[in-house]
C-alpha positions as CSV (number, residue, x, y, z in Angstrom):
1,M,3.7,-11.8,-4.1
2,K,2.9,-8.5,-5.6
3,F,0.7,-5.5,-4.6
4,H,-1.7,-3.9,-7.2
5,A,-3.3,-0.5,-6.6
6,L,-6.6,0.3,-8.4
7,L,-6.8,4.1,-8.6
8,P,-9.7,6.3,-10.1
9,V,-8.9,10.0,-10.2
10,R,-10.7,13.2,-11.1
11,D,-9.4,16.7,-10.8
12,E,-6.7,15.8,-8.3
13,A,-3.9,18.0,-9.6
14,D,-3.1,19.5,-6.2
15,I,-2.5,16.0,-4.6
16,I,-1.9,13.4,-7.4
17,D,1.9,13.9,-7.6
18,Q,2.3,13.2,-3.9
19,S,-0.2,10.4,-4.0
20,L,1.7,8.6,-6.8
21,R,5.0,9.1,-5.0
22,H,3.4,7.5,-1.9
23,L,2.0,4.5,-3.8
24,L,5.2,3.9,-5.6
25,G,6.8,3.5,-2.2
26,W,5.2,0.0,-2.0
27,A,3.0,-0.9,-5.0
28,D,4.2,-3.1,-7.8
29,A,1.6,-1.7,-10.2
30,I,-0.8,1.3,-10.1
31,Y,-3.7,1.2,-12.6
32,V,-5.1,4.6,-13.2
33,F,-8.5,5.6,-14.7
34,D,-9.1,9.3,-15.1
35,T,-12.9,10.0,-15.1
36,G,-12.7,13.3,-16.9
37,S,-10.3,15.7,-15.2
38,V,-10.4,19.2,-16.6
39,D,-7.1,20.2,-14.7
40,E,-3.6,18.7,-15.0
41,T,-4.3,15.4,-13.2
42,W,-3.9,13.2,-16.4
43,E,-0.8,15.0,-17.5
44,I,0.8,14.5,-14.1
45,V,-0.2,10.7,-14.3
46,Q,1.4,10.4,-17.8
47,E,4.5,12.1,-16.6
48,H,4.9,9.6,-13.7
49,A,4.2,6.8,-16.2
50,S,7.0,7.9,-18.5
51,R,9.5,7.6,-15.6
52,D,8.2,4.4,-13.9
53,A,6.5,1.5,-15.7
54,R,4.6,0.7,-12.6
55,V,2.3,3.6,-13.2
56,I,-0.2,2.2,-15.8
57,P,-2.6,4.8,-17.2
58,L,-5.6,2.7,-18.3
59,R,-8.0,5.4,-19.8
60,K,-9.2,8.9,-19.5
61,D,-12.9,9.2,-20.2
62,S,-15.7,11.5,-18.9
63,I,-17.8,9.1,-16.8
64,Y,-19.6,9.2,-13.6
65,F,-17.9,7.7,-10.6
66,S,-19.3,4.3,-9.6
67,D,-18.0,2.1,-6.8
68,T,-19.4,-0.9,-8.8
69,L,-18.9,-0.2,-12.5
70,L,-15.8,2.0,-12.3
71,R,-13.8,0.0,-9.7
72,G,-15.0,-3.3,-11.3
73,W,-13.8,-2.2,-14.7
74,I,-10.4,-1.3,-13.4
75,F,-10.1,-4.6,-11.6
76,H,-10.8,-6.5,-14.7
77,Q,-8.1,-4.8,-16.6
78,A,-5.6,-5.2,-13.8
79,R,-6.4,-8.8,-13.1
80,Q,-4.9,-9.8,-16.3
81,K,-1.4,-9.2,-14.6
82,M,-2.3,-10.6,-11.2
83,R,-1.4,-14.0,-10.0
84,N,-2.8,-16.2,-7.2
85,G,-1.5,-14.9,-3.9
86,D,-0.9,-11.3,-5.0
87,W,-2.8,-8.6,-3.2
88,F,-4.9,-5.7,-4.8
89,L,-6.2,-2.6,-3.1
90,R,-8.9,0.0,-3.8
91,V,-7.1,3.3,-3.3
92,D,-8.0,7.0,-3.9
93,A,-5.7,10.0,-4.5
94,D,-6.5,11.6,-1.2
95,E,-5.5,8.5,0.9
96,F,-2.2,7.8,2.4
97,H,-1.4,4.4,4.0
98,H,0.0,5.0,7.5
99,I,1.4,1.5,7.4
100,P,2.6,0.3,4.0
101,P,0.3,-2.5,2.8
102,P,3.2,-5.1,2.4
103,E,4.2,-4.3,6.0
104,F,0.6,-4.6,7.2
105,V,0.2,-8.0,5.6
106,R,3.5,-9.3,7.1
107,T,3.0,-7.8,10.5
108,Y,-0.8,-7.7,11.2
109,L,-2.5,-10.5,9.2
110,R,-2.7,-14.0,10.1
111,P,-2.2,-16.5,7.3
112,H,-5.9,-17.3,6.9
113,E,-6.9,-13.7,6.8
114,T,-7.2,-12.6,3.3
115,I,-9.1,-9.3,3.2
116,A,-8.7,-6.3,5.4
117,W,-11.1,-3.3,6.0
118,H,-9.8,0.2,6.4
119,Q,-9.5,2.4,9.5
120,Y,-10.0,6.0,8.3
121,Y,-8.3,8.9,10.1
122,N,-10.2,11.8,8.4
123,F,-8.1,15.0,8.4
124,H,-10.1,18.3,8.2
125,L,-9.8,21.9,7.4
126,T,-10.4,23.7,10.6
127,E,-11.9,27.2,11.1
128,S,-8.6,28.7,12.1
129,E,-7.0,27.2,9.0
130,R,-9.8,28.7,6.8
131,I,-9.1,32.1,8.4
132,A,-5.3,31.7,7.7
133,W,-6.1,30.9,4.0
134,E,-8.4,33.9,3.6
135,S,-5.9,36.2,5.3
136,G,-3.1,35.1,3.0
137,A,-1.1,33.2,5.6
138,E,-1.6,30.1,3.5
139,S,-2.1,30.0,-0.3
140,R,-2.0,27.7,-3.3
141,S,1.8,27.9,-3.3
142,D,1.7,25.9,0.0
143,R,0.6,22.9,-2.1
144,S,4.1,22.0,-2.8
145,R,4.4,21.2,0.9
146,P,3.4,17.6,2.0
147,I,-0.3,17.4,2.8
148,E,0.6,15.9,6.2
149,E,2.3,19.1,7.2
150,R,-0.7,21.3,6.1
151,R,-3.6,19.4,7.5
152,R,-2.9,18.2,11.0
153,W,-6.3,17.8,12.8
154,F,-8.3,14.6,12.4
155,T,-11.3,12.5,13.7
156,C,-11.8,8.9,13.6
157,G,-14.9,6.7,13.8
158,P,-16.0,3.0,13.4
159,Y,-17.1,3.3,9.7
160,S,-15.1,1.0,7.4
161,E,-14.9,-0.6,4.0
162,P,-12.9,-3.5,2.4
163,R,-9.7,-2.3,0.9
164,L,-6.9,-4.9,0.8
165,C,-7.6,-8.3,-0.7
166,R,-5.6,-11.4,-1.6
167,Y,-6.2,-12.4,-5.3
168,R,-7.4,-15.7,-6.5
169,D,-8.1,-16.4,-10.1
170,T,-11.6,-17.8,-9.5
171,M,-13.0,-14.8,-7.8
172,R,-16.0,-12.9,-9.4
173,W,-16.6,-9.1,-9.4
174,P,-19.8,-8.5,-11.3
175,A,-21.0,-5.0,-12.3
176,T,-23.5,-4.9,-9.5
177,A,-21.0,-5.3,-6.6
178,S,-18.5,-2.8,-5.1
179,F,-16.1,-5.6,-4.2
180,P,-15.7,-9.3,-5.4
181,Y,-18.1,-11.8,-4.0
182,N,-16.7,-13.8,-1.1
183,A,-13.6,-11.7,-1.3
184,G,-11.8,-13.3,1.6
185,Y,-11.8,-14.0,5.3
186,V,-11.9,-10.8,7.1
187,A,-9.0,-9.7,9.2
188,R,-9.6,-8.5,12.7
189,E,-7.0,-5.7,12.3
190,R,-7.9,-2.7,10.1
191,L,-5.6,-1.0,7.6
192,P,-4.9,2.5,8.9
193,I,-5.3,5.2,6.2
194,R,-4.9,9.0,6.5
195,H,-7.7,10.5,4.6
196,Y,-7.4,14.1,3.2
197,P,-10.6,15.0,1.3
198,H,-10.6,18.7,2.4
199,R,-7.2,20.1,1.6
200,D,-7.7,23.9,1.1
201,P,-10.6,26.2,0.4
202,D,-9.9,26.4,-3.4
203,Q,-9.8,22.6,-3.7
204,M,-13.0,22.2,-1.6
205,N,-14.9,24.8,-3.6
206,R,-13.9,23.0,-6.8
207,R,-14.9,19.6,-5.4
208,C,-18.3,20.9,-4.4
209,L,-18.9,22.7,-7.8
210,L,-18.0,19.5,-9.6
211,R,-20.4,17.4,-7.6
212,A,-23.2,20.0,-7.7
213,I,-23.1,20.1,-11.4
214,M,-22.9,16.4,-11.8
215,T,-25.9,15.7,-9.3
216,A,-28.0,18.3,-11.3
217,D,-28.2,15.5,-14.0
218,H,-31.4,13.9,-12.6
219,D,-30.6,10.5,-14.2
220,F,-27.2,10.3,-12.4
221,K,-28.8,11.5,-9.1
222,L,-31.4,8.7,-9.2
223,K,-29.1,5.9,-10.3
224,M,-25.8,6.6,-8.6
225,L,-26.3,8.4,-5.3
226,P,-27.4,6.8,-2.0
227,E,-29.8,9.0,0.1
228,D,-27.2,10.1,2.5
229,S,-24.4,10.6,0.0
230,H,-21.7,13.3,0.9
231,W,-21.9,14.3,-2.8
232,K,-24.9,16.3,-2.0
233,E,-23.0,19.0,0.0
234,Q,-22.6,21.9,-2.3
235,E,-21.3,24.6,0.0
236,W,-17.5,24.1,0.9
237,R,-17.7,26.2,4.1
238,K,-20.1,23.7,5.6
239,L,-17.3,21.2,5.4
240,V,-15.0,23.4,7.6
241,V,-14.9,22.1,11.3
242,P,-14.7,24.2,14.3
243,D,-11.4,24.1,16.2
244,G,-13.0,22.7,19.3
245,L,-15.0,20.0,17.6
246,T,-15.5,17.0,19.9
247,G,-13.2,14.2,18.9
248,L,-10.8,16.4,17.0
249,Q,-7.2,15.4,17.5
250,K,-3.8,16.7,16.3
251,W,-1.3,14.4,14.7
252,E,2.4,15.2,14.8
253,V,4.1,14.0,11.6
254,G,6.4,11.0,12.3
255,T,4.5,9.8,15.5
256,N,2.1,6.9,15.7
257,L,-1.6,7.4,15.3
258,P,-3.9,6.3,18.0
259,E,-5.2,2.8,17.7
260,F,-8.9,2.1,18.0
261,H,-9.5,-1.5,17.2
262,Y,-13.1,-1.3,16.2
263,T,-14.6,-4.7,15.5
264,T,-17.9,-3.5,13.9
265,H,-16.6,-4.8,10.5
266,L,-16.6,-8.4,11.8
267,A,-19.5,-10.9,11.5
268,P,-20.8,-12.2,14.9
269,W,-20.2,-15.8,16.0
270,P,-21.2,-18.4,14.8
271,K,-21.4,-16.8,11.4
272,R,-17.7,-15.9,11.6
273,G,-16.9,-19.5,12.3
274,V,-18.8,-20.7,9.3
275,Q,-17.0,-18.1,7.1
276,R,-13.7,-19.5,8.4
277,L,-14.6,-23.0,7.2
278,T,-16.0,-21.8,3.9
279,H,-13.1,-19.6,3.0
280,A,-10.6,-22.3,3.9
281,F,-12.3,-25.2,1.8
282,G,-15.1,-24.1,-0.4
283,L,-14.3,-20.7,-2.2
284,P,-13.4,-22.0,-5.7
285,L,-16.6,-24.0,-5.8
286,L,-18.7,-21.2,-4.4
287,D,-17.1,-18.7,-6.9
288,R,-18.4,-20.7,-9.8
289,S,-22.0,-20.1,-8.6
290,R,-21.6,-16.3,-8.7
291,P,-22.4,-14.0,-11.5
292,D,-19.4,-12.8,-13.4
293,W,-18.3,-9.5,-15.1
294,S,-19.9,-8.7,-18.5
295,E,-17.6,-7.4,-21.1
296,K,-20.4,-4.9,-22.1
297,S,-20.2,-3.4,-18.5
298,Y,-18.9,0.1,-18.4
299,P,-19.6,3.3,-16.3
300,Q,-22.1,5.8,-17.4
301,R,-20.6,8.6,-19.6
302,I,-21.2,12.2,-18.6
303,P,-23.5,14.1,-21.1
304,E,-21.7,16.8,-23.0
305,W,-24.0,19.5,-21.5
306,V,-22.8,18.6,-18.0
307,Q,-19.2,18.7,-19.0
308,Q,-19.6,22.0,-20.8
309,E,-21.4,23.5,-17.7
310,L,-18.6,22.2,-15.5
311,L,-16.0,24.0,-17.6
312,E,-17.9,27.2,-17.5
313,K,-18.6,27.2,-13.8
314,L,-14.9,26.3,-12.9
315,S,-13.8,29.1,-15.2
316,E,-16.1,31.5,-13.4
317,S,-14.9,30.3,-10.0
318,A,-11.2,30.8,-10.9
């Protein structure tokens, strides 16, 4: 039984080294697609790959992020090395698994549970941390410190997505889906993940600039972004949270995170009972009735004018 991590990246130079070291602590293979970084992200990935064959750089191409096309494309490259009973995970560079997935499977999943949704612990940049950065008490040199030492305040809520799934060779992941059809029987327990999307003001400003320029492409905006997408926020200061925010908690490194045990990701009975029977006996037959991946499917490429504007804006910001 092996664990395969599917990792898209874009301009993650401040965190990708730590992210890959974290993933190499438990993954048997890490498949990386760089969607057009204009920093040192791809070079850092290549450096890791030269030292450890488990890091597999698939491709660097300037494309728009897509939960369906991008993650589906990565999966269909990786599945060539998967075997029945292996596990694969959707991962991002700003996520750190609080419980290593192999341990989670052994300890928290029952034998018939074959897919786990995630429990996010969203770590924030607080107002006092913003002030510390702008006063020089923290700087870019602090990026050499582990992110869990730098960002300590988090919130948690019921939102969840499927992340960890047991592979079977009949499963179908078409270009229109963000995860395979009938991926598995959903586990009651959620996979705890520490999420660090807002690491410091420079990184947050770069992130907002990148997304503002991309969403200026009207075609991308119409096709790729849901109405409430967080991609639409273009001012990094609006992402800073007040120190007294309701629900904000401090995590001490090395201690357990609070457990929440949300069940909003579970189907109600009797639907869950029907799912149990279907996933136990009927999945291979059901898989054959689902649409499959088309070899012509590929994420939308970023127009040259967007890429050029991005380079100019980032240069001005620097």
